[in-house]
C-alpha positions, 0 to 999 in steps of 0.5 A: 515874273508877273505870274509869280507876283500874282501867285504871291498876292493871292497867297497873301490874300488867302492868308489874310482871309484865313486869319480873318476867319480865325479871328471871327471864330475866336470872337464868336467863341468869346461872345458865347456865355459859358454855362454848366449843366450837371447830370444826376448820374452817368450819361443815359437816355434821360440826358440825350436831349442835352447831348443833342442840343450840344452836338447840333449847335442848338446851345450855340445858336442861343449864345451859350457854351454849355459844358455837361459835367458829372455830379461827383460826390456832392450831387447835382442838387447841391451843385445847382442850389449852391450855384457851382453849376448853373443847371442840373438834372434833378427829380420832383421828389428831391426838389420838394424835399429841398424846398421845404428845407429852404433850398432854392431849387426850381424845376424849369422843365420836365424831361419825361412827362409821366413817372416810368418807374416801378418795382421790378422782379424776376418773373419766377418770383411771382410778384405781380402786385403790391400784396406780393411784396409781403414775405419778400426782400426789397433792395433799395438805397436807404431813403425813407421815401422807399418804405413810404411808397411800399407802404402806400401801395401795399395798404391799397391791397390790405397788406403790411409793409412790415412783412417786407425785409428792406435791405440796402443793395449798395452799388450792385446793379439790379441783375446782380442783386436779384441773383444774390440776396433780394427779390425786387427793386425800384427801377426805371423801365426805360433803362433797366427794364429795356436791358432785361428785354435785351438780356432775355430775362423776364421781369414783372413790373409794378408801376407806381402810377397803376396804383396812385395818381399822386405818385405820377410825379416828374422824374427827372426834371431840369433845374436851376436855382432862384438866384439864376432865375432872378439875375440871369433870366435870359440865360435860363430862357436860352438854355431851356429853349435849346434843350427843348429843341434837343429833346424834340429832335430826340423824339423825332429821331431816336436812332440818330439821337442815340448815335449822338449820345453814344459818341459822347459816351462811347462806353455805353452799350450800343444796343441798350442805348438804341432800344432805350431811346426808342422806348423813351421817344414817345414818352418825353412829351407824351400827352403834354401840349409841349415838351417840358410842360409841368402842372401845378396839380402834379407838384401839389399832389405829390407834395401832399402825399409826402406830407401825409406820409411824414416825409416833409416837416411842412407843406410845400408851396408848390407854385414856387417849386417849378415854372413853365415861363422859360419853355418856348411856345 
């Protein structure tokens, strides 16, 4: 009898402990501040640090319950600027244009330290420098900045952008488009270039940074809006600290980070994610003193270039477009 009493008492004690643990867990979850971060595109290796921060509990350590969401038709910048999302993945070029138009977006960290984009073409097209764009067809997405960049690079080699046929390639991917009706397109090497390697398709790259220092801008970046910074600076600091930890882990552990991204987005190609992650790992921070660091000169140089090329109605107040104040030391 005493034995059964002891067993029953033990069971009740365990149940009480279990209930206490559940209540503590629920309380802790309620204590976390819910925030959203909207991606610029479908999940890829530019975003890995965010998924790592979520998977590893770095956001929770900073008191945040972070939901990573897709942009939809509105787009990341619009959702972030309006406050419908707390943070977003953006680009220096779009923030520059937005701020000149009075949209209060602010970059809080550079995801990748240098511009890794450029104009790609199948090797058999023999496009090795900007002068080779003449007489060729470029496939783009219909932004005025595209023609200006082409013009800027071609002028260096005394070529004329009017000799380039510019078409909108729509939703077609690079590999489909170059087999169909275009000769070259603007890509990020860390994704599409790496995919070409895996496919065994040789491509030539004309990197923007090889021809102009002003085109070495931050793309992508993490952004928020001015109201968020003014009213919730501690939340911004917590988010950036956790994201920084996520990207640092990704830099040091690309294979494990790739696995975390694949777990979150299982439809992605495993080999592409792993190879892309390996390629990007040393480029997230590169030569900066810390991940996420941004320089005023980089923001000013690109904004000046945009203004000179008629892409801005007025000059940008560059010092208000970004901040390093939320980066951990």
